[in-house]
C-alpha positions, 0 to 999 in steps of 0.5 A, a space after each residue: 500500500 502506497 498511501 498509509 492509513 490509520 487502522 482503529 481496532 476496538 472491542 471487548 476484552 480478550 477478543 484478540 484485538 492486540 493479536 490482530 493488530 500486531 499481525 496487521 502492523 507486521 504485514 503492512 509495515 505499520 507501527 502498532 500501538 497497544 493502548 490497553 497496555 498504557 491503561 494497564 501501566 497506569 493501573 499498575 502504577 496506582 497499585 504500586 503506590 497504594 492508590 487502589 485495592 479491593 476495597 478502595 480507590 484514591 482517585 485524587 492521588 492518582 490524578 495528582 500523580 499523572 504528571 509523573 507518569 511517563 509511558 513509552 513503547 520500546 521495540 524489542 527486536 528479539 520479540 518482534 514487538 514493542 514493550 511497555 515502559 513505565 518511568 523507564 522500567 519494563 513492565 510488560 509482564 507485570 501489567 498482563 496479570 489478572 490482578 491488573 485486569 481487575 483494576 484497569 477498567 476502573 482506572 480507565 473510567 477517570 476522565 483525567 487519565 483518558 485525556 492524558 493518554 488520548 492526547 499521547 495516542 493522537 500524537 502517535 498517529 499524526 504520520 499515519 501508517 499506524 494500527 491502534 487497538 483499544 476501546 475508543 480508538 474509532 470513536 474518540 482517538 481517531 474518529 477520522 480513521 480510514 478503517 475501523 474494526 469492532 471485535 466481539 465474541 461471547 463472554 464464555 469464549 473470551 474467558 476460555 481464551 484468557 484462562 488458557 493464556 494465563 495458564 500458559 504464562 504460568 499463572 496458577 492462581 486464577 480459575 476459569 470462574 474468576 476470569 469469566 467474572 473479571 471479563 463480565 465486570 470489565 464489559 459492564 464498566 467499559 460500556 457504562 462509563 460516562 467518559 468514552 464508553 465502549 461503543 461500535 463506531 457507526 462506520 466500523 466493520 464488526 467481527 464476531 470471532 467466537 467461531 472463526 480462527 485467527 488466520 481466517 479473521 486476519 485474511 478477512 480484514 486484510 481484504 478490506 484493507 486492500 479494497 
């Protein structure tokens, strides 16, 4: 493709947004940005500093700390993708735990957090040639994106995928029931928050991948890009 575009991928948690986005970026020679990792990093920061827990959330302290949160993606040539750095520390592994998943949607609800990260995300896309996935990419971050994709799958299917992924990473704490509960809670928060709720953009292509393979999905999306 000679003309570079912006590809915005939104959808529910554990629908494979990041996997698809990485594959598309690699195939097209585009930059990939995982906005979920940015929100996860802020949630991890809140956990590290005692701002959030099972029974409390000190939103004011987190908002006041936002100027001191530096988020950077650094490309890892050995892995073939960029990793998340929080204040110059690689936190790629730490932010992928179920514990962080339990808090990330609550952190992402905060308008000041969203404003800070959306501003950074929009700056990343100024030169186009970018694939970005998240919850509000096609509706808020890049409403003018040339291609918008909305991904969906049943909660049970997503829970099974996420549980398998956690087990493969060596997480022996989580149960399938815990993962399903986490997904359902995140779905509710993501779709009901006041600031930039998860919704399908009117001009987005919707893919329910409950019963199709990653390769089938990739090939279908690629056809739309080449049209």
